[in-house]
Steps between C-alpha positions, in 0.01 A plus 500: 500500500365703790661676794371600842636725773468397860260248654194618308186705569399605848274263697217656704662537843827642372308745284302618804815532711674707234196727462480547879871587521480745212192671645666525843812648340298763315310593817823525701650721228213745543478464879846392628382528860332161475847340494537577871150374572502176298872421476657262750656680796555284811476802729147563374397133506608453862453852630184612322351158415496561126436131448409537132852600399642144465252452215465845342875563469516242218300725267714812540829566320774756539530588133409406146793263449429333834147432380608387153760252623264344753214470253734358236620237747141426602418434135816301421491266800134506596321407178602134494438467873144635473429273205625202699345588839188683400409856587385451859807309617730738316342804665518335841868420454570854378352655814660242730845585370434874496368504856779261602753749368332774706500278809875442459558875491282552807675230701851612408414860585454388863829312522774696680754488222689741281249688288201362689387840622541647153289216359237572765448851364559424132229494234471194274290490184480272200400150389859373507441266795215324319699498175792330675252242629387438142862469392558232763191306388617528139839357599336210684260407221727576203850447646682456170323778310767753392478854636726764355694676774544866400332397173829339388597189701261200485470336843263219606215637708601304812844662504357840413282486813805408709698791357234766559435357848869526586518852360202608712643333810844658482353834393274499805809468719645816351247738650278751323526513122159621390398142410286283731725194497340365818162502324655307209630237739162488671325436171738214420461349846120532507475341155720208598311435824165522322600254227734267691426555867337255746158660450509425129592136557229467765233640270617276214489194727151591622380546141647163403334322793168667425515393134582141602202504736272622220627233262447222754151626583401512132651157447263358761202677347554406136592158358617450142469152348642346187263412221461174308359159584791343680500373854693806603202727441503607865868577507557856612754696299474833684 
């Protein structure tokens, strides 16, 4: 009898992401000023054209536990997805959801609503937006896989995603709390649009049509005949 903890060893892309996040955390611990330079702050993106921030903010974290929880979630929910998708697609999806979370924060910071101005000048760091995108993908591909809420209550992944999405939504309505709930919602939304949106269906339809065209072209180029001595020697089977 053997036992295992978690989804298994780290695949290449997740290992590189964890190393990058750990290195960035160590550098920011020595030089905390880089948080203001590479963290996501809408006032700097729009006012000073710090256009790198929607990408670099994902590799910075506000504390050790913030880093540990995000990297633990990246390992728990990302390993099976990378194995299934492959490293390149997984990395693309990770950045799409992370940048999508940043875009949500940027857009909402311009909306004249309660807390909008505060969001405009707030600083957001962390990989939580991308992690929430991974959580959504996990719920879509493994909907009945149990996830333990608060490490106690087993809940199917599809309902777990709904619960954390609702928590982030209603928390975002409550104003500032020190947690970037709008980024969490942005990661969920970007992940859903990337996996289920019209663009995805269009690309899948194009790929299907292209494969059919290749099959038909090869069918005209190559003929396969049955063997034997019967009169049906010229009958085509493919």
